Residue, then its C-alpha position, 0 to 999 in steps of 0.5 A: m887891749v885898749d891903747l893909752n891914747t884911747k884911755i886918756l880920751i875916755l877918762r878926760d871925757a868922763i871927768y869933764g862930763r862927771h861920769a863914773v867909769r868901770f874897768s879892772v886892775s889886777s883882775l879886780g873890777r873897779s867903779l870910779c868917779p875920776h877927779a884928776l888925770g895927768t902924769t908923774r914927773r917920770g911921764v907915767w899917766r895916772v887917774l885919781g878918783w873916788q872908788f865907790d864900788g867894786e873890789s879892792d886889794g887893800g883898804a875900804i871902799p869907798d875911798w880915793r884910789c890912784f891907778d896907773l893907766g898902764d895897769i888898767a887891763s880892760e876897756i874903760e866903760s863910761s856910765v851916766g849915774p850919780w856923781h860921787r864927790g868923795w871928801r877930803v880933810r881941809g888943807a889936804q892935797q893929792t900927791w899922786i899926779e904931778f902934772i894935771y891934764a884934766e880935772v873935775d870942776p871944783a864945784f863938783g870936787a871933793q867935799i871939804r871936812d874939818t876932820s877925818l871921819l876916821r879920827i876919834r873925836a872923843p877925848a883920850l882916856s887917861l892911863e893915870v890912876p886918879k888921885k884921891r882928894 
């Protein structure tokens, strides 16, 4: 089992070097590009990143994931490869980490989009009966 300080240092270096990391949480393998590392108000260390590969116990991949460092059950392996920026809707802010210790350079952060890809862009269908003219 890797101690907390080692996890923090590996993740910090991965953020600054824009390296993907691999680890497991709840027996599920995760491949993540970490974007932010820090703590909650209660002092719980967390990493926020774009999970681009691996397994998930809820939700689609790729997507944003936040993990408590205490839940990371395996060693964290850093790997050089493509950096996955992820995306966020304009104006959206993360709320998982209160105090940031390390975060990716904004030039390599999430791409901004005006709308969510999940939002239906077509006009809503009317449920009213059309009036005769």
